N, C-alpha and C positions, 0 to 999 in steps of 0.2 A: 598629594601626588599625582602628576600631571599626567594621561592617560597618552600612550603611543597611538599616533593616526597613520594611516597608510590613505594618501594623495588627499590629505582633511577631514579624512574618517575616519573613527573609532570603529575596530574591527573588535568584536566581540565573540567568544566561541563557551559551548556549552557541552559540559561533559558529564557521565555519571558516573564514577568508582567505586566501587563498593568497599569500606574496612571489614573486613571478616575476622568474623568470630566465633569460628565453627567449637570452640571450646565451651562457650556462654550459653549456657542451654537456660538462664533465666534474664539473658538481658532483654529489657522492655522494647517491644517492637521489633524485632530482629524479625529479618526477611531472608528470604534465600537469593543468592544472589550467583548471577548468570557468571562464571568467569572460565577463560581460556590459559593454558601453558602451565597449570600448575601441576608439577610431577608426572604428567602422561599430556600426549598429543591429543585427548580428545576434551570435551567443554565440561567443566562442573558446575554442579550445584551446589554453594556452600555457605553455612548461613551465615550471617553476619549486616551488617549497615549501609546500605547505598547511601552515597551521597551526590547530590549535584555540585555540580562547580561552572560558575561564569568567571572567565580570562579574558584579557586584553591581551590582545597579541601583539606582537612588533612585527615591523617592515624587516627587521632583520633576521636573518637564517638564525636561530635559537632556538633550543628546547626550554629557555625560560620564557614565565608568561607573569602577567601579574595577576593575581587572583583577587576579584573582586569580591566574590562571597560564596559561600559552601552553606548548601541547605542539608540536613541529611533527611532524608525520605524516609517515610511513613506507611502503615499499611494502607491507609488511605490513598494516599499518592500514586499506588500501585491500582487500587482497584480505580480509581478514577480512567489513567490512561488507559488499562485495558478494556473497559468500557470505550472509551472512545474507539481504539484501535479496533476492537470487536465489532462496533456499527459501522465503522467506517469501511473496514474490508470486508466483513462478512457480507453488506449489503450488495459489495460488487461481486466477489469473488464467486458465494455458493450457486447462486443461480448463475453464473458463466461455467461453473463443473458443473452442475447439473445437465445444462444444456449439452455439454462436450461429451458427456457420458453416454445420454440418451442417443445421441448422432450415432455414435461408432463406441459400441460397449469393448467393443475386442481392442481397441485402439486407447482404450483410455486412459491406463499408464502414460502413453507417451503424449497425449492431449494434453493431459494436466498436467505434464513435467511442462513442455512447451507453454499452456496458459501462463503460467505461475514465471517462469523466464521473461515471459512478452510483459507482465507485470510492473518485475522487477526493472527490467531494461527502460521502464515508461518512467518506473520511479527516479531511476539515476537520471535517464534526460532530462525530466521535469526539474531536476536541480541544475544541471549544465542551463538548461536555456535561461535558467530564471539569474542562474549568476551571469550569463552573457547578457541578460534584458539590465540588469544591476549595470552593468560596466558600459556597454555601446549607447544605451538609451540614456544612464545617471540615473537611475529609479531607488528610492531609498526600498529596504525590505518591504515596511508597512506599503508600498504602492504596486508590488506586483501582485497583489490581488487581484486589482482591473485588467493584469494582462494576462493571469491564469484565465479570469470568467471569460474572455473575450474569446482565448482559443479554445478553452471546449466549446463557448457560444458556435461557433468557426466548425470544431469537428463532430458538432451536434450536426448542423446543416448538412454537411458532407455526407454524413452516415444516412441523415433521412434520405437525400436526395441519390445516394449511388447503392442504396439499400432494394433488392430484389424484394416484392409481397409477393405472397404466393397465389394463385391463379384461384378463383374462386373454383368452388369443385362442379366436375360438371356431373348434372343429372339428366339420365338415360331418360333418351325421348321414349312416350309409349307406343308399343306396337299398334297398327291400325286392328281394329277390331275383328275383320274378316279370318287375319291370322289366328288370332287367341282362339277363336272357336273352331279351327278345323283342327289347331294342336290338341283340343280339348276331347273332338269327337274320337274313336276307335273308328277303324276302316272296317268295311264289310267286304 
């Protein structure tokens, strides 16, 4: 089967969709799947099997895709992604939040909300700039690592050049010896 192409490139998408099995209590390797829009407006956690799909997209506007592969995700797959996500996010977010709370405990809820929003905006902008780099510079997805490393290095240099360093604490100058003696002696 020939794959559809966008300007000579094959465009793939990956999605995870659950096959919900709430009544199958003894299904092997059943996981809890996060789903939206089932009989309530709120998100729900329902037992089932998550499947990861890889599909080729067509240049036409259609809801049809060519599914190339589908793999059922098991408990070990969730653990790996949870560890990767926890380590990469936790290394950055936890110290930031600790510092924000220490700076102004009274404004902590607002500061933490703004910090989370800024992180999500950064992730969205990174994806957008990555797409623009692919289109404008003709980069393949595998070549975006060099672009991301360059932007990270430039950002680090800018941060180091513009961050104020705290001044050294001033040590009090010792008082002259004759003033110390006169304060220690009682007046006659």
